[in-house]
C-alpha positions as CSV (number, residue, x, y, z in Angstrom):
1,M,-10.7,-20.1,7.7
2,D,-10.6,-22.3,10.2
3,K,-7.5,-21.2,11.4
4,L,-8.3,-17.4,11.5
5,K,-11.6,-18.2,13.3
6,E,-9.6,-20.1,16.0
7,T,-7.1,-17.7,16.6
8,R,-9.5,-14.8,16.8
9,L,-11.2,-16.5,19.6
10,K,-7.8,-17.6,21.4
11,Y,-7.2,-13.9,21.8
12,L,-10.8,-13.0,22.4
13,L,-11.6,-10.7,20.0
14,S,-15.0,-10.3,18.0
15,M,-15.3,-9.9,14.4
16,K,-16.0,-6.3,14.9
17,Q,-13.0,-5.8,16.8
18,I,-10.6,-7.2,14.2
19,S,-12.6,-5.2,11.8
20,Q,-12.2,-1.8,13.2
21,L,-8.3,-2.7,13.8
22,L,-8.2,-3.7,10.1
23,K,-10.1,-0.7,9.1
24,I,-12.8,-2.5,7.2
25,S,-16.5,-3.0,7.6
26,P,-17.4,-6.1,10.2
27,A,-19.7,-7.6,7.0
28,Y,-16.5,-7.7,5.0
29,Y,-14.4,-9.4,7.3
30,C,-17.1,-11.8,8.4
31,Q,-17.1,-12.5,4.3
32,I,-13.1,-13.2,4.6
33,E,-13.6,-15.7,7.4
34,N,-16.3,-17.7,5.9
35,N,-14.7,-18.1,2.6
36,K,-17.3,-15.9,0.9
37,R,-14.5,-13.4,-0.4
38,T,-10.9,-13.8,-1.4
39,L,-8.3,-12.3,0.5
40,S,-5.5,-10.1,-0.7
41,Y,-2.0,-10.1,0.3
42,K,-1.6,-7.2,2.1
43,L,-4.8,-7.6,4.1
44,A,-3.4,-11.0,5.0
45,L,-0.4,-9.4,6.5
46,K,-2.5,-7.0,8.3
47,I,-4.6,-9.9,9.9
48,A,-1.1,-11.9,10.5
49,G,0.0,-8.8,12.4
50,I,-2.4,-8.5,14.7
51,F,-1.9,-11.8,15.7
52,N,2.2,-11.3,15.5
53,L,1.9,-14.2,13.1
54,K,3.2,-14.8,9.7
55,P,0.5,-14.8,6.8
56,D,1.1,-18.5,6.4
57,D,0.6,-19.4,9.5
58,L,-3.2,-18.7,9.1
59,F,-3.4,-19.1,5.5
60,Y,-1.2,-22.0,4.5
61,D,-3.8,-24.9,5.0
62,D,-6.8,-23.0,3.0
63,I,-4.1,-22.5,0.3
64,K,-3.1,-25.9,0.3
65,K,-6.9,-27.2,0.1
66,L,-7.4,-24.9,-3.4
67,D,-4.7,-27.4,-5.0
68,L,-3.1,-24.9,-6.9
């Protein structure tokens, strides 16, 4: 989730701040950002909304790598 991390850092937000906005634990968010957990579409929408983006703007490249 390189794009997600880059975007978070661009907005000067910590993992803890993002997790608080999403109402999830910092550990859970960290696992998402480090590709250790899968992401639901609902959560992808919430994350993208924080940055005023569409989910594809953040996650398309990662999905494309899966070669589904």
